[in-house]
N, CA, C, O and the ligand as a Tripos MOL2 file, in Angstrom:
@<TRIPOS>MOLECULE
protein
  257   255    65     0     0
PROTEIN
NO_CHARGES

@<TRIPOS>ATOM
      1 N          33.3570  -42.6860  -16.6530 N.3       1 MET1
      2 CA         32.6440  -41.6760  -15.8320 C.3       1 MET1
      3 C          31.9730  -40.6460  -16.7370 C.2       1 MET1
      4 O          32.5730  -40.0720  -17.6450 O.2       1 MET1
      5 N          30.7640  -40.4590  -16.4490 N.am      2 THR2
      6 CA         30.0500  -39.4350  -17.2240 C.3       2 THR2
      7 C          30.3290  -38.0660  -16.6260 C.2       2 THR2
      8 O          30.5030  -37.9480  -15.4130 O.2       2 THR2
      9 N          30.3740  -37.0200  -17.4630 N.am      3 PRO3
     10 CA         30.5980  -35.6800  -16.9250 C.3       3 PRO3
     11 C          29.4370  -35.2500  -16.0350 C.2       3 PRO3
     12 O          28.2690  -35.4580  -16.3620 O.2       3 PRO3
     13 N          29.7840  -34.6550  -14.9190 N.am      4 LEU4
     14 CA         28.7580  -34.2320  -13.9690 C.3       4 LEU4
     15 C          28.7860  -32.7140  -13.8030 C.2       4 LEU4
     16 O          29.8610  -32.1150  -13.7830 O.2       4 LEU4
     17 N          27.6220  -32.0910  -13.6860 N.am      5 PRO5
     18 CA         27.6160  -30.6420  -13.4500 C.3       5 PRO5
     19 C          28.1680  -30.3080  -12.0660 C.2       5 PRO5
     20 O          27.8540  -30.9650  -11.0740 O.2       5 PRO5
     21 N          29.0010  -29.2630  -12.0310 N.am      6 LYS6
     22 CA         29.6640  -28.8930  -10.7770 C.3       6 LYS6
     23 C          28.6900  -28.1980   -9.8310 C.2       6 LYS6
     24 O          28.7020  -28.4100   -8.6190 O.2       6 LYS6
     25 N          27.8420  -27.3560  -10.4370 N.am      7 GLN7
     26 CA         26.9140  -26.5940   -9.6200 C.3       7 GLN7
     27 C          25.4790  -27.0030   -9.9240 C.2       7 GLN7
     28 O          25.1700  -27.4950  -11.0090 O.2       7 GLN7
     29 N          24.6270  -26.7920   -8.9600 N.am      8 LYS8
     30 CA         23.1990  -27.0650   -9.1730 C.3       8 LYS8
     31 C          22.6170  -26.0040  -10.1040 C.2       8 LYS8
     32 O          22.8430  -24.8080   -9.9230 O.2       8 LYS8
     33 N          21.8680  -26.4620  -11.0990 N.am      9 MET9
     34 CA         21.1510  -25.5230  -11.9800 C.3       9 MET9
     35 C          19.8270  -25.1850  -11.3070 C.2       9 MET9
     36 O          18.9630  -26.0460  -11.1410 O.2       9 MET9
     37 N          19.6790  -23.9190  -10.9240 N.am     10 THR10
     38 CA         18.4320  -23.5300  -10.2540 C.3      10 THR10
     39 C          17.2930  -23.4970  -11.2480 C.2      10 THR10
     40 O          17.5180  -23.3590  -12.4510 O.2      10 THR10
     41 N          16.0670  -23.6240  -10.7540 N.am     11 LYS11
     42 CA         14.8820  -23.5670  -11.6100 C.3      11 LYS11
     43 C          14.8410  -22.2520  -12.3690 C.2      11 LYS11
     44 O          14.5350  -22.2110  -13.5610 O.2      11 LYS11
     45 N          15.1600  -21.1600  -11.6420 N.am     12 ALA12
     46 CA         15.0880  -19.8270  -12.2540 C.3      12 ALA12
     47 C          16.0950  -19.6850  -13.3850 C.2      12 ALA12
     48 O          15.7920  -19.0940  -14.4220 O.2      12 ALA12
     49 N          17.2900  -20.2240  -13.1890 N.am     13 ARG13
     50 CA         18.3260  -20.0730  -14.2120 C.3      13 ARG13
     51 C          17.9280  -20.8050  -15.4950 C.2      13 ARG13
     52 O          18.0680  -20.2790  -16.5990 O.2      13 ARG13
     53 N          17.4320  -22.0280  -15.3220 N.am     14 GLY14
     54 CA         16.9860  -22.7790  -16.4880 C.3      14 GLY14
     55 C          15.8290  -22.1100  -17.1860 C.2      14 GLY14
     56 O          15.7800  -22.0610  -18.4150 O.2      14 GLY14
     57 N          14.8950  -21.5920  -16.4090 N.am     15 ARG15
     58 CA         13.7240  -20.9280  -16.9990 C.3      15 ARG15
     59 C          14.1080  -19.6440  -17.7050 C.2      15 ARG15
     60 O          13.5300  -19.2970  -18.7350 O.2      15 ARG15
     61 N          15.0950  -18.9310  -17.1440 N.am     16 LYS16
     62 CA         15.5580  -17.6910  -17.7780 C.3      16 LYS16
     63 C          16.1400  -17.9900  -19.1540 C.2      16 LYS16
     64 O          15.8930  -17.2580  -20.1120 O.2      16 LYS16
     65 N          16.9130  -19.0690  -19.2480 N.am     17 ARG17
     66 CA         17.4980  -19.4470  -20.5400 C.3      17 ARG17
     67 C          16.3880  -19.8010  -21.5260 C.2      17 ARG17
     68 O          16.4420  -19.4250  -22.6970 O.2      17 ARG17
     69 N          15.3780  -20.5310  -21.0370 N.am     18 ARG18
     70 CA         14.3070  -20.9700  -21.9360 C.3      18 ARG18
     71 C          13.3380  -19.8520  -22.3080 C.2      18 ARG18
     72 O          12.4520  -20.0530  -23.1390 O.2      18 ARG18
     73 N          13.4980  -18.6760  -21.7030 N.am     19 SER19
     74 CA         12.6240  -17.5690  -22.0610 C.3      19 SER19
     75 C          12.8660  -17.1160  -23.4990 C.2      19 SER19
     76 O          12.0460  -16.3910  -24.0630 O.2      19 SER19
     77 N          13.9820  -17.5350  -24.1000 N.am     20 HIS20
     78 CA         14.2910  -17.1480  -25.4800 C.3      20 HIS20
     79 C          13.9710  -18.2580  -26.4660 C.2      20 HIS20
     80 O          14.2770  -18.1350  -27.6520 O.2      20 HIS20
     81 N          13.3680  -19.3270  -26.0020 N.am     21 GLU21
     82 CA         13.1520  -20.4820  -26.8790 C.3      21 GLU21
     83 C          11.7560  -20.5440  -27.4830 C.2      21 GLU21
     84 O          11.4050  -21.5190  -28.1470 O.2      21 GLU21
     85 N          10.9640  -19.5060  -27.2530 N.am     22 ALA22
     86 CA          9.5940  -19.5320  -27.7720 C.3      22 ALA22
     87 C           9.6010  -19.4750  -29.2890 C.2      22 ALA22
     88 O          10.4320  -18.7920  -29.8880 O.2      22 ALA22
     89 N           8.6810  -20.1900  -29.9070 N.am     23 LEU23
     90 CA          8.5560  -20.2060  -31.3560 C.3      23 LEU23
     91 C           7.5850  -19.1120  -31.7890 C.2      23 LEU23
     92 O           6.5950  -18.8320  -31.1130 O.2      23 LEU23
     93 N           7.8920  -18.5030  -32.9310 N.am     24 THR24
     94 CA          7.0030  -17.4550  -33.4370 C.3      24 THR24
     95 C           5.9850  -18.0730  -34.3900 C.2      24 THR24
     96 O           6.2840  -19.0210  -35.1150 O.2      24 THR24
     97 N           4.7950  -17.5210  -34.3700 N.am     25 LYS25
     98 CA          3.7520  -18.0180  -35.2520 C.3      25 LYS25
     99 C           4.0460  -17.6160  -36.6960 C.2      25 LYS25
    100 O           4.5790  -16.5360  -36.9520 O.2      25 LYS25
    101 N           3.6990  -18.4860  -37.6240 N.am     26 VAL26
    102 CA          3.8820  -18.1920  -39.0360 C.3      26 VAL26
    103 C           2.7880  -17.2290  -39.4740 C.2      26 VAL26
    104 O           1.6020  -17.4670  -39.2460 O.2      26 VAL26
    105 N           3.2110  -16.1310  -40.1120 N.am     27 THR27
    106 CA          2.2400  -15.1660  -40.6060 C.3      27 THR27
    107 C           1.7150  -15.6260  -41.9640 C.2      27 THR27
    108 O           2.4930  -15.9300  -42.8670 O.2      27 THR27
    109 N           0.4050  -15.6740  -42.0980 N.am     28 LEU28
    110 CA         -0.2030  -16.0900  -43.3580 C.3      28 LEU28
    111 C          -1.1140  -14.9820  -43.8610 C.2      28 LEU28
    112 O          -1.8570  -14.3790  -43.0860 O.2      28 LEU28
    113 N          -1.0550  -14.7160  -45.1570 N.am     29 THR29
    114 CA         -1.9550  -13.7430  -45.7680 C.3      29 THR29
    115 C          -2.8410  -14.4600  -46.7760 C.2      29 THR29
    116 O          -2.5470  -15.5730  -47.2120 O.2      29 THR29
    117 N          -3.9300  -13.7950  -47.1320 N.am     30 GLU30
    118 CA         -4.8360  -14.3930  -48.1080 C.3      30 GLU30
    119 C          -4.4080  -14.0170  -49.5140 C.2      30 GLU30
    120 O          -4.0590  -12.8670  -49.7820 O.2      30 GLU30
    121 N          -4.4380  -14.9910  -50.4100 N.am     31 CYS31
    122 CA         -4.1130  -14.7290  -51.8080 C.3      31 CYS31
    123 C          -5.2360  -13.9090  -52.4360 C.2      31 CYS31
    124 O          -6.4030  -14.2880  -52.3320 O.2      31 CYS31
    125 N          -4.9030  -12.7870  -53.0880 N.am     32 PRO32
    126 CA         -5.9560  -11.9720  -53.7000 C.3      32 PRO32
    127 C          -6.6290  -12.6610  -54.8920 C.2      32 PRO32
    128 O          -7.7350  -12.2850  -55.2800 O.2      32 PRO32
    129 N          -5.9710  -13.6610  -55.4690 N.am     33 GLN33
    130 CA         -6.5140  -14.3520  -56.6350 C.3      33 GLN33
    131 C          -7.4870  -15.4660  -56.2260 C.2      33 GLN33
    132 O          -8.6460  -15.4830  -56.6400 O.2      33 GLN33
    133 N          -6.9820  -16.3980  -55.4000 N.am     34 CYS34
    134 CA         -7.8060  -17.5670  -55.0890 C.3      34 CYS34
    135 C          -8.3050  -17.5660  -53.6470 C.2      34 CYS34
    136 O          -9.1770  -18.3620  -53.3000 O.2      34 CYS34
    137 N          -7.7610  -16.6780  -52.7940 N.am     35 GLY35
    138 CA         -8.2630  -16.5830  -51.4310 C.3      35 GLY35
    139 C          -7.6810  -17.5930  -50.4700 C.2      35 GLY35
    140 O          -8.0690  -17.6210  -49.3020 O.2      35 GLY35
    141 N          -6.7660  -18.4190  -50.9250 N.am     36 SER36
    142 CA         -6.1680  -19.3960  -50.0100 C.3      36 SER36
    143 C          -5.0520  -18.7370  -49.2110 C.2      36 SER36
    144 O          -4.5350  -17.6890  -49.5990 O.2      36 SER36
    145 N          -4.6840  -19.3550  -48.0950 N.am     37 LYS37
    146 CA         -3.6360  -18.8120  -47.2400 C.3      37 LYS37
    147 C          -2.2810  -19.0160  -47.8910 C.2      37 LYS37
    148 O          -1.9860  -20.0820  -48.4310 O.2      37 LYS37
    149 N          -1.4480  -17.9580  -47.8290 N.am     38 LYS38
    150 CA         -0.1000  -18.0660  -48.3880 C.3      38 LYS38
    151 C           0.8520  -17.2230  -47.5790 C.2      38 LYS38
    152 O           0.4270  -16.3600  -46.8120 O.2      38 LYS38
    153 N           2.1570  -17.4700  -47.7460 N.am     39 LEU39
    154 CA          3.1630  -16.6870  -47.0480 C.3      39 LEU39
    155 C           3.2710  -15.3160  -47.7140 C.2      39 LEU39
    156 O           3.2140  -15.2330  -48.9410 O.2      39 LEU39
    157 N           3.4280  -14.2270  -46.9350 N.am     40 PRO40
    158 CA          3.5310  -12.9030  -47.5310 C.3      40 PRO40
    159 C           4.7890  -12.7580  -48.3890 C.2      40 PRO40
    160 O           5.8250  -13.3470  -48.0790 O.2      40 PRO40
    161 N           4.7000  -11.9870  -49.4500 N.am     41 HIS41
    162 CA          5.7940  -11.6970  -50.3860 C.3      41 HIS41
    163 C           6.2880  -12.9490  -51.0970 C.2      41 HIS41
    164 O           7.4430  -13.0170  -51.5180 O.2      41 HIS41
    165 N           5.4140  -13.9370  -51.2300 N.am     42 GLN42
    166 CA          5.8210  -15.1460  -51.9210 C.3      42 GLN42
    167 C           4.7070  -15.6050  -52.8590 C.2      42 GLN42
    168 O           3.5330  -15.2770  -52.6860 O.2      42 GLN42
    169 N           5.1300  -16.3780  -53.8600 N.am     43 VAL43
    170 CA          4.1810  -16.8570  -54.8570 C.3      43 VAL43
    171 C           3.1610  -17.7800  -54.2000 C.2      43 VAL43
    172 O           3.5010  -18.6100  -53.3580 O.2      43 VAL43
    173 N           1.8980  -17.6160  -54.6070 N.am     44 CYS44
    174 CA          0.8580  -18.4970  -54.0940 C.3      44 CYS44
    175 C           1.0410  -19.8710  -54.7210 C.2      44 CYS44
    176 O           1.1390  -20.0000  -55.9420 O.2      44 CYS44
    177 N           1.0840  -20.8920  -53.8780 N.am     45 HIS45
    178 CA          1.3180  -22.2470  -54.3900 C.3      45 HIS45
    179 C           0.0310  -22.9090  -54.8700 C.2      45 HIS45
    180 O           0.0650  -23.9760  -55.4840 O.2      45 HIS45
    181 N          -1.1090  -22.2690  -54.5860 N.am     46 THR46
    182 CA         -2.3660  -22.8630  -55.0240 C.3      46 THR46
    183 C          -2.6780  -22.4570  -56.4610 C.2      46 THR46
    184 O          -3.0520  -23.2980  -57.2780 O.2      46 THR46
    185 N          -2.5230  -21.1550  -56.7740 N.am     47 CYS47
    186 CA         -2.8630  -20.7040  -58.1270 C.3      47 CYS47
    187 C          -1.6250  -20.2470  -58.9100 C.2      47 CYS47
    188 O          -1.7180  -20.0260  -60.1170 O.2      47 CYS47
    189 N          -0.4750  -20.1010  -58.2510 N.am     48 GLY48
    190 CA          0.7530  -19.7590  -58.9590 C.3      48 GLY48
    191 C           0.8510  -18.3190  -59.4010 C.2      48 GLY48
    192 O           1.4980  -18.0330  -60.4090 O.2      48 GLY48
    193 N           0.2240  -17.3910  -58.6730 N.am     49 THR49
    194 CA          0.2840  -15.9810  -59.0660 C.3      49 THR49
    195 C           1.0830  -15.1910  -58.0390 C.2      49 THR49
    196 O           1.1760  -15.5690  -56.8710 O.2      49 THR49
    197 N           1.6590  -14.0770  -58.5050 N.am     50 TYR50
    198 CA          2.3210  -13.1360  -57.6140 C.3      50 TYR50
    199 C           2.0080  -11.7390  -58.1240 C.2      50 TYR50
    200 O           2.2410  -11.4410  -59.2960 O.2      50 TYR50
    201 N           1.4840  -10.8820  -57.2610 N.am     51 LYS51
    202 CA          1.0760   -9.5170  -57.6150 C.3      51 LYS51
    203 C           0.1450   -9.5280  -58.8280 C.2      51 LYS51
    204 O           0.2490   -8.6770  -59.7110 O.2      51 LYS51
    205 N          -0.7640  -10.5000  -58.8580 N.am     52 GLY52
    206 CA         -1.7440  -10.5620  -59.9260 C.3      52 GLY52
    207 C          -1.2270  -11.1260  -61.2250 C.2      52 GLY52
    208 O          -1.9760  -11.2060  -62.1990 O.2      52 GLY52
    209 N           0.0460  -11.5250  -61.2690 N.am     53 GLN53
    210 CA          0.6040  -12.0790  -62.4970 C.3      53 GLN53
    211 C           0.8260  -13.5770  -62.3270 C.2      53 GLN53
    212 O           1.2070  -14.0470  -61.2540 O.2      53 GLN53
    213 N           0.5800  -14.3230  -63.4130 N.am     54 GLN54
    214 CA          0.8230  -15.7620  -63.4000 C.3      54 GLN54
    215 C           2.3130  -16.0120  -63.5340 C.2      54 GLN54
    216 O           2.9010  -15.6830  -64.5650 O.2      54 GLN54
    217 N           2.9380  -16.5880  -62.5150 N.am     55 VAL55
    218 CA          4.3720  -16.8340  -62.5560 C.3      55 VAL55
    219 C           4.6880  -18.3270  -62.5390 C.2      55 VAL55
    220 O           5.7610  -18.7350  -62.9830 O.2      55 VAL55
    221 N           3.7810  -19.1310  -62.0380 N.am     56 LEU56
    222 CA          4.0160  -20.5700  -61.9770 C.3      56 LEU56
    223 C           2.9000  -21.2960  -62.7130 C.2      56 LEU56
    224 O           1.7430  -20.8780  -62.6880 O.2      56 LEU56
    225 N           3.2640  -22.3750  -63.3600 N.am     57 VAL57
    226 CA          2.2540  -23.2260  -63.9730 C.3      57 VAL57
    227 C           1.9540  -24.3470  -62.9970 C.2      57 VAL57
    228 O           2.7850  -25.2220  -62.7570 O.2      57 VAL57
    229 N           0.7520  -24.3060  -62.4370 N.am     58 ILE58
    230 CA          0.3630  -25.3180  -61.4620 C.3      58 ILE58
    231 C          -0.2860  -26.4860  -62.1980 C.2      58 ILE58
    232 O          -1.2510  -26.3110  -62.9420 O.2      58 ILE58
    233 N           0.2580  -27.6680  -61.9790 N.am     59 ALA59
    234 CA         -0.3120  -28.8650  -62.5990 C.3      59 ALA59
    235 C          -1.7080  -29.1090  -62.0390 C.2      59 ALA59
    236 O          -1.9830  -28.8010  -60.8790 O.2      59 ALA59
    237 N          -2.5760  -29.6560  -62.8620 N.am     60 ALA60
    238 CA         -3.9530  -29.9160  -62.4390 C.3      60 ALA60
    239 C          -3.9780  -30.8650  -61.2550 C.2      60 ALA60
    240 O          -3.1680  -31.7880  -61.1680 O.2      60 ALA60
    241 N          -4.9250  -30.6290  -60.3330 N.am     61 LYS61
    242 CA         -5.0150  -31.4310  -59.1190 C.3      61 LYS61
    243 C          -5.2790  -32.8970  -59.4500 C.2      61 LYS61
    244 O          -6.0740  -33.2250  -60.3300 O.2      61 LYS61
    245 N          -4.5840  -33.7660  -58.7160 N.am     62 LYS62
    246 CA         -4.8050  -35.1930  -58.9090 C.3      62 LYS62
    247 C          -6.1260  -35.5930  -58.2540 C.2      62 LYS62
    248 O          -6.4290  -35.1920  -57.1310 O.2      62 LYS62
    249 N          -6.8860  -36.3780  -58.9700 N.am     63 THR63
    250 CA         -8.1550  -36.8680  -58.4070 C.3      63 THR63
    251 C          -7.9490  -38.2630  -57.8860 C.2      63 THR63
    252 O          -7.4770  -39.1530  -58.5930 O.2      63 THR63
    253 N          -8.3190  -38.4390  -56.6140 N.am     64 LYS64
    254 CA         -8.1440  -39.7450  -55.9950 C.3      64 LYS64
    255 C          -9.3120  -40.6670  -56.3160 C.2      64 LYS64
    256 O          -9.3310  -41.8160  -55.8730 O.2      64 LYS64
    257 ZN         -3.6710  -18.0550  -55.0270 Zn       65 ZN65
@<TRIPOS>BOND
     1     1     2 1
     2     2     3 1
     3     3     4 2
     4     3     5 am
     5     5     6 1
     6     6     7 1
     7     7     8 2
     8     7     9 am
     9     9    10 1
    10    10    11 1
    11    11    12 2
    12    11    13 am
    13    13    14 1
    14    14    15 1
    15    15    16 2
    16    15    17 am
    17    17    18 1
    18    18    19 1
    19    19    20 2
    20    19    21 am
    21    21    22 1
    22    22    23 1
    23    23    24 2
    24    23    25 am
    25    25    26 1
    26    26    27 1
    27    27    28 2
    28    27    29 am
    29    29    30 1
    30    30    31 1
    31    31    32 2
    32    31    33 am
    33    33    34 1
    34    34    35 1
    35    35    36 2
    36    35    37 am
    37    37    38 1
    38    38    39 1
    39    39    40 2
    40    39    41 am
    41    41    42 1
    42    42    43 1
    43    43    44 2
    44    43    45 am
    45    45    46 1
    46    46    47 1
    47    47    48 2
    48    47    49 am
    49    49    50 1
    50    50    51 1
    51    51    52 2
    52    51    53 am
    53    53    54 1
    54    54    55 1
    55    55    56 2
    56    55    57 am
    57    57    58 1
    58    58    59 1
    59    59    60 2
    60    59    61 am
    61    61    62 1
    62    62    63 1
    63    63    64 2
    64    63    65 am
    65    65    66 1
    66    66    67 1
    67    67    68 2
    68    67    69 am
    69    69    70 1
    70    70    71 1
    71    71    72 2
    72    71    73 am
    73    73    74 1
    74    74    75 1
    75    75    76 2
    76    75    77 am
    77    77    78 1
    78    78    79 1
    79    79    80 2
    80    79    81 am
    81    81    82 1
    82    82    83 1
    83    83    84 2
    84    83    85 am
    85    85    86 1
    86    86    87 1
    87    87    88 2
    88    87    89 am
    89    89    90 1
    90    90    91 1
    91    91    92 2
    92    91    93 am
    93    93    94 1
    94    94    95 1
    95    95    96 2
    96    95    97 am
    97    97    98 1
    98    98    99 1
    99    99   100 2
   100    99   101 am
   101   101   102 1
   102   102   103 1
   103   103   104 2
   104   103   105 am
   105   105   106 1
   106   106   107 1
   107   107   108 2
   108   107   109 am
   109   109   110 1
   110   110   111 1
   111   111   112 2
   112   111   113 am
   113   113   114 1
   114   114   115 1
   115   115   116 2
   116   115   117 am
   117   117   118 1
   118   118   119 1
   119   119   120 2
   120   119   121 am
   121   121   122 1
   122   122   123 1
   123   123   124 2
   124   123   125 am
   125   125   126 1
   126   126   127 1
   127   127   128 2
   128   127   129 am
   129   129   130 1
   130   130   131 1
   131   131   132 2
   132   131   133 am
   133   133   134 1
   134   134   135 1
   135   135   136 2
   136   135   137 am
   137   137   138 1
   138   138   139 1
   139   139   140 2
   140   139   141 am
   141   141   142 1
   142   142   143 1
   143   143   144 2
   144   143   145 am
   145   145   146 1
   146   146   147 1
   147   147   148 2
   148   147   149 am
   149   149   150 1
   150   150   151 1
   151   151   152 2
   152   151   153 am
   153   153   154 1
   154   154   155 1
   155   155   156 2
   156   155   157 am
   157   157   158 1
   158   158   159 1
   159   159   160 2
   160   159   161 am
   161   161   162 1
   162   162   163 1
   163   163   164 2
   164   163   165 am
   165   165   166 1
   166   166   167 1
   167   167   168 2
   168   167   169 am
   169   169   170 1
   170   170   171 1
   171   171   172 2
   172   171   173 am
   173   173   174 1
   174   174   175 1
   175   175   176 2
   176   175   177 am
   177   177   178 1
   178   178   179 1
   179   179   180 2
   180   179   181 am
   181   181   182 1
   182   182   183 1
   183   183   184 2
   184   183   185 am
   185   185   186 1
   186   186   187 1
   187   187   188 2
   188   187   189 am
   189   189   190 1
   190   190   191 1
   191   191   192 2
   192   191   193 am
   193   193   194 1
   194   194   195 1
   195   195   196 2
   196   195   197 am
   197   197   198 1
   198   198   199 1
   199   199   200 2
   200   199   201 am
   201   201   202 1
   202   202   203 1
   203   203   204 2
   204   203   205 am
   205   205   206 1
   206   206   207 1
   207   207   208 2
   208   207   209 am
   209   209   210 1
   210   210   211 1
   211   211   212 2
   212   211   213 am
   213   213   214 1
   214   214   215 1
   215   215   216 2
   216   215   217 am
   217   217   218 1
   218   218   219 1
   219   219   220 2
   220   219   221 am
   221   221   222 1
   222   222   223 1
   223   223   224 2
   224   223   225 am
   225   225   226 1
   226   226   227 1
   227   227   228 2
   228   227   229 am
   229   229   230 1
   230   230   231 1
   231   231   232 2
   232   231   233 am
   233   233   234 1
   234   234   235 1
   235   235   236 2
   236   235   237 am
   237   237   238 1
   238   238   239 1
   239   239   240 2
   240   239   241 am
   241   241   242 1
   242   242   243 1
   243   243   244 2
   244   243   245 am
   245   245   246 1
   246   246   247 1
   247   247   248 2
   248   247   249 am
   249   249   250 1
   250   250   251 1
   251   251   252 2
   252   251   253 am
   253   253   254 1
   254   254   255 1
   255   255   256 2
@<TRIPOS>SUBSTRUCTURE
     1 MET1         2 RESIDUE 1 A MET
     2 THR2         6 RESIDUE 1 A THR
     3 PRO3        10 RESIDUE 1 A PRO
     4 LEU4        14 RESIDUE 1 A LEU
     5 PRO5        18 RESIDUE 1 A PRO
     6 LYS6        22 RESIDUE 1 A LYS
     7 GLN7        26 RESIDUE 1 A GLN
     8 LYS8        30 RESIDUE 1 A LYS
     9 MET9        34 RESIDUE 1 A MET
    10 THR10       38 RESIDUE 1 A THR
    11 LYS11       42 RESIDUE 1 A LYS
    12 ALA12       46 RESIDUE 1 A ALA
    13 ARG13       50 RESIDUE 1 A ARG
    14 GLY14       54 RESIDUE 1 A GLY
    15 ARG15       58 RESIDUE 1 A ARG
    16 LYS16       62 RESIDUE 1 A LYS
    17 ARG17       66 RESIDUE 1 A ARG
    18 ARG18       70 RESIDUE 1 A ARG
    19 SER19       74 RESIDUE 1 A SER
    20 HIS20       78 RESIDUE 1 A HIS
    21 GLU21       82 RESIDUE 1 A GLU
    22 ALA22       86 RESIDUE 1 A ALA
    23 LEU23       90 RESIDUE 1 A LEU
    24 THR24       94 RESIDUE 1 A THR
    25 LYS25       98 RESIDUE 1 A LYS
    26 VAL26      102 RESIDUE 1 A VAL
    27 THR27      106 RESIDUE 1 A THR
    28 LEU28      110 RESIDUE 1 A LEU
    29 THR29      114 RESIDUE 1 A THR
    30 GLU30      118 RESIDUE 1 A GLU
    31 CYS31      122 RESIDUE 1 A CYS
    32 PRO32      126 RESIDUE 1 A PRO
    33 GLN33      130 RESIDUE 1 A GLN
    34 CYS34      134 RESIDUE 1 A CYS
    35 GLY35      138 RESIDUE 1 A GLY
    36 SER36      142 RESIDUE 1 A SER
    37 LYS37      146 RESIDUE 1 A LYS
    38 LYS38      150 RESIDUE 1 A LYS
    39 LEU39      154 RESIDUE 1 A LEU
    40 PRO40      158 RESIDUE 1 A PRO
    41 HIS41      162 RESIDUE 1 A HIS
    42 GLN42      166 RESIDUE 1 A GLN
    43 VAL43      170 RESIDUE 1 A VAL
    44 CYS44      174 RESIDUE 1 A CYS
    45 HIS45      178 RESIDUE 1 A HIS
    46 THR46      182 RESIDUE 1 A THR
    47 CYS47      186 RESIDUE 1 A CYS
    48 GLY48      190 RESIDUE 1 A GLY
    49 THR49      194 RESIDUE 1 A THR
    50 TYR50      198 RESIDUE 1 A TYR
    51 LYS51      202 RESIDUE 1 A LYS
    52 GLY52      206 RESIDUE 1 A GLY
    53 GLN53      210 RESIDUE 1 A GLN
    54 GLN54      214 RESIDUE 1 A GLN
    55 VAL55      218 RESIDUE 1 A VAL
    56 LEU56      222 RESIDUE 1 A LEU
    57 VAL57      226 RESIDUE 1 A VAL
    58 ILE58      230 RESIDUE 1 A ILE
    59 ALA59      234 RESIDUE 1 A ALA
    60 ALA60      238 RESIDUE 1 A ALA
    61 LYS61      242 RESIDUE 1 A LYS
    62 LYS62      246 RESIDUE 1 A LYS
    63 THR63      250 RESIDUE 1 A THR
    64 LYS64      254 RESIDUE 1 A LYS
    65 ZN65       257 GROUP 0 **** ****
C-alpha cells in the first residue's frame, strides 16, 4: 500500500508554499578591463583580473 494523504491539499495551500520557491536572477557586472559580464566581487574569467590587477593566467583561446 502506498501512503495516502489524509487531507485534501487545497490549491491555495500548495500555491502558498510555492510562493517561496522563486529563483533569483544572477547579478552580472561588466569587467572594467575587458567589458565582459562577470560575477560581482569575483575574478573575471575572461581576462583574469581583479580590481585592475592580473591575478589569473588565462590560457590562450583554443582555435577550432
Ligand atoms: Zn575581464
